[in-house]
N, C-alpha and C positions, 0 to 999 in steps of 0.2 A: 459398132457393137458387133462382136464376133460370134458369139454363140446364141442359139435359140433361148437357152436358159437365162442368159444375161438380159435378153429382151424381155422375157417374162418377168424377171426381177425388176427391171426399169419400170414396166407397167404396173407391177404390184406396188412399187414405191410411189408412183404417181397417183394411183387410186387412193392409197393411204393419205397422201398429201391432200388430195381433193376432199377427203372426208374430215380434215382438221376442223373445219368451221361447222361441222355437224351435218352437213348434206352435200350432195353432188347435184348441181343444177344442170339444166339442159345444155347450156353452152360448154360447161366443163365436160359433160358427157360426150358431146360432139368432138371436142378437142381430143379427148382420150381415144375415141374411136378412129380419128385421123391418125393419131401416133400409132395405134395398134395396126392399122392398114399399112402405114409406111414401114413399119417393122416387119410386116408380112406375118402377123400373128392372126390365126383364124378367129372368126367372130365367136364361135362357141368357146374357144379357149380363153379369149379375152373376157367373155362374159363370166366364165368360171372363176376368174381371178378375184371377182368381188366377193365370193364366198370362200375361196380357197387360195389365198395369196401364197406365192412362192417365197422361199427364203431369200433375204437380202444378199446379193453378191456384191462385194466391194469392187469398185471400178479401179483398176490399176493405172490405166492410161490417163494422164492429166487432161489431155484434150477431150476425152469422153467424159470425164467428171465435170468439166466446164460446160459441155454440151447438155449433160444431164441436169445440171444446176439451171441452165437457161430454159430447158423444157419445163422444169418445175415452175420457174418464174413466169413463163408464158401461161401455164395452167392457172397460176395465182391471179393473173390479170384477165382470165378468159371471160369471167362473169361481170367484170367491170366493178366489183366491189372488193375492196382490200380489207379483210378482216384482221384484227390484231393477232389472233391465234395463227393465221397464215404467215404474217410477217415474223413472228417469233419463230415459227417452225422453219421458214426458209432460211433464216440466219443460223439456226442450230444445225440444219442439214448442210449448209455450206461449210461450216466449221467441221463437222463430222467427216466431210469429204476431204478435208485438208486444204480448202480454198482460202485465199486471203479475205478476211472479214472486210478489209477496205475495198477490195475489188468487188466483192459481192454487193456491198452497199452502194458503190458507184454504178454498178449495173442496174440495180433496183431503182435507184434514183433516176437514171436515164430512161428506164422504162416508164416510170411514172410520169415523166416530163413529155414522153413521146405521145402524139396523137393516136398512134396505133398500138402503143404498149410493147413495141418491138424496138430492138437496137440493131444496128448494122453488124454483121458477123465480124468484120474486120476490127470494129471498135471493141466488141466483146472480147476478142482474143488479145488485142493490144492492151487493155485494162489489166487483164490477168498476167500478160507477159511483163508489163511494167513493174508489177509487184514481185516478180521473180528476181529482179536485179537489185 
């Protein structure tokens, strides 16, 4: 993520996605706070995004789009409950990002089968790379 504005856009997207099921629970909020800290976004700026989201910035770099998709998928699994609205939204987001629907479904299936809800980063990239060929 190269610019501060892109980081804010990412967080705004994640907050909007967390609200898809109608609420943001404590585990989702903690996950969002961790992402904000990792992106070096100040707490007051992060909190302001809940009332004042920033405009969406399209991510040009494919690796960054894959990473963003994965962060959203991790957020979806953060509370341990997979809502139908979240599943529909994650697929729509993946398509809108220009990612392979087959690859995104493969990742989501692998995350659902994982005891931690996570996948190996190499597996993540390999799934998307295989779809490019």
